[in-house]
N, C-alpha and C positions, 0 to 999 in steps of 0.2 A: 083553918089554914090561911096564911097570909101570902101575899105576892112575894116571889123569890127573885131578887134582882141579881144575885151573885156579887162578887167583889169587882169584876171587870165587865165593862160593857163595850159595845161597838157602835160608833156613830157613823152612819153611812147614808148616802142619798140613794134614791130609787135606782138610778142608773148604775150604781156601784155594787148592788147586791140583788141577786135573783133568788128564788126560793131554794135552789140547790146551794147557793152560797150561804144562805141562812142555816141550812142543815149542816154545812161544814163548820160554821161558827159554833153551833150547838154541840157538835161532836168534839170540838176543840176545847170546850169548857167555858166559852163566853156565856155569861148569865143573861144579858139583856142586849137586844138589838134596838138601837135608837134610830128611828127613821127620820132623817133630817130634812131641812129645806122646805118648810111649810107644806106638808102633805095636805091634799084636798079633804074637804069635810066628810066625804063618804068613807074615808079611812080604808078603802078597798084593798090597797096594797099591803097595809099592815095585816089585814086579814089573810091575804095570800101567804104571807111569811109565817103566820101562825099555823096555817093549814099544812105547811111543809115541814113543821117541826113538832116535837112532842113535849118539850120541857122549856124551851126558850121563852123568855118574856120579851114582848115587843112593846116599844114605847114610842111616842112622838116627841121630836125635838126640833121644832115645836109647831103645833097648829097655830096659824097666824090669825089673830082675832079680827083683823080687817078683811080677810078673804074667806073665812070659814064661818058661816052662821052658827051661832051657838045651838040653836034648836036642831040643826042637821047633825052637828058634832055629837050632841047628847044622844040622838037616836042611833048614830053609828056606834057610840060607846056601848049602849045597852045591847045592841045586836052582837057585838064582839064579845062582851062580857058573858053573855048567855052561852055562846058557842065555845068560848075558851076561858072558863072561869079562872081567876087569879093569875092570868098571863098577860094582861094588857094594862098599861099605865098611860094616862093622857097628859102629855106635856103641852102647855099653851104659853103663848108669848105675844107681846105687843109689837114686835118688830122694831123697825128703825125709821127715823124720819127721812133718811137718805133713800129709802127703798119704797116705803108705803105712802102713797099720795094722800091718803086720808088721815095720816098720823096727827093726832091731837089729843091732849089730855090723857096721856098714856096710863097714869095711875087710875083715874076714874073709869076709863074705858075697860081696863083689865078687871077692875073690881066689879063692874056691871056685868061683864062676861061671866065671871065666876058666879055671880048671883043667878044668872040665867041657867048655867049648868047645874047648879045646886037645886034650883027650882024644878029642873027637869029630872031630878033624881040621880045625878051623877055623884057618887060618894066623894066627900072631901078628900079622903085618904088615897083616892085614885087619881088625883089631880096634882101636878107639880107645875111650878111657874118658872119661866126663864127670867130670873131676877139677878140683878147685879148690884144696884145701889141699895142703901139702907132702907129706904121707904118700901121698895118692892120686896126686899127680903123680909121685912116685918109682915107685909101682906101675905107672903108665902107661909110664914110661920103661924099667922093668926087665922087664915081662912082657906088654906090649901094643905095638901099633904107634905109639901116641902118645895125644894127648888132644884132646877137643873141648869146651873150657870155654865157659860162657855167663855173661852178666852180669859181664863183666870189662873191664878197661882195658888199655891198652898196657903199663902198669907190671906188671900181672899176667903179661902175655905175656913180658916180659923175665925175670921171676923163674921162670916156668914153663920157659922154654928152659934156664935154668941147671940146673933140677932134672931134666928128662927127658933131657938130653943133646943133642948136635948132630944125631943121626941119626934121631930120632923125629919123627913128624908133630905139628906144633903148629897147631891149626885153630880159633882162637877165633871166637866169634860176637859180633856187635855190633848193637844196635838202631839203626835209622835212619829218618828221615822227611823227605820233601821239603816243608819248611815254613820259609819265610824269617823269619817272625815268631817270635822266641824265646818270647814269652809263650804264644802258641797252641801252639807245639811242646812246651813243657814241660807244658802242660795235657793234651795228647794222650798224651805219654809217661807221665805220672803215672796215667792211666787204664788203662794197659797194664802189662806185666811190669816195666818199669823202676821203676815206683812200687809196684805191688801186691805184688811179690815181695820187697820189702825186709824184710818180717817173717819170711821163711823163714830158719831158723837157719843153714843152710849158706851161703846168699848173704850174710847179714848178717855172719857171722864172717869170710868172705873179704874183704868190703869194709873191715871194721875192720883186718884185716892190712895192707890197702893204704893205711891212714892216714885213713879216713873215721871221723867221730865219731858219737856217739849223736845229736847234733843233726842231722847230715847224714841219718841213717837214720830220724829221727822222721817219723811220719805217712807221706806218700808221697814223702819225700826233699827235701833242700835243692836249690836251683838248681844249686849246684856239683856235686852228685852226679848229678842228672838230666842235666845237660849232659855229664858224663863218660860216662854209660851209654847215652845216646840221641843220636846225632849228628843234627844238623838244619841246615837252610839249603838252599843250592843243591846240585845233584849234585856240583859241583866241591868244595864245602865238605865234603860227606860223604866223598868219595873221599880227600881229604887226611887226614881223621880215620882212615879205614881204613888208609891207608898207614903210620900210626904203629905199627900192629900189625906190619906187615911189617918196619919198621925195627927193631922190638924182637925179631924172631926168628920171626915167624909164617911158615908155609909157604903159608897160604891163609887168607882171612877170609870167614866166612859172614855174610850180612846178614839180620837179622830186620827185615823191613819193617813199619813202623807206618802206619796210615792205611786208607782204605776200599778201595783197589785195590792190594793188595800185589804182584801179578804185574807190573802196569804200573810201579810204583815200581822194582822190580828191573830191569826192562828198560831204564828210563831211566838208571839208574846204570850198567848194563853198557854202554849206548851211549856214555855220557860216558867210561867207562874206555877204550873202543876209540879214542876221539879222542886219547888221551894216551899211547898205546903207542909 
């Protein structure tokens, strides 16, 4: 038996989802709950969410290599995998120079962290990397189970599939909000990561590789860029946008919900997806 991620996932921070919310997402048909924003090395909250559900996969997006010692993370992985077999996926990432004071030699640091996890017995296929650029994507394909990229487009998914190979997990995340008015939707997206993260070097460099210009990246983003990074409209509109990742080679798409009630947004999208199976 392998790990079941489902076609749709939910990207949420600890303050956005409690165990009852996780149970709601499971009931709605979400396959994987991604616990965002550098969860601590003990992974205790991920375990609480698993305890509150019966089928839901829980994953990290992502454990930060600068703040979470690999030995502690490995011990936490083994504890959780023993209690909840085939229901936990370990996402790790190297963070951003704008946030992490220790940031240096990101490729070598992430590769060494992978070595430490593997030496501690964490299976390769249960590790995914937050990878954006070609070198990190190749690392994900060669030495991990795949990749969980954020702030990307279906074109990035297409390129990532070519780089990681056909047998690795490709699990992009995409922002979405249920708002039919494009002006209101763009304003909300710009106030969140689709707008505020554009100054982060790793994200900006990746978007430039995808063909976006300095004008697109200025301030909180052009309409063209914001529309590409944050799907909006009806549930059907959003699901059509997410399907483009699948068509480009994704195995699963995680949704970053924008708006005041993220769990309800996710449940609405999952319900719409069920009607079109």
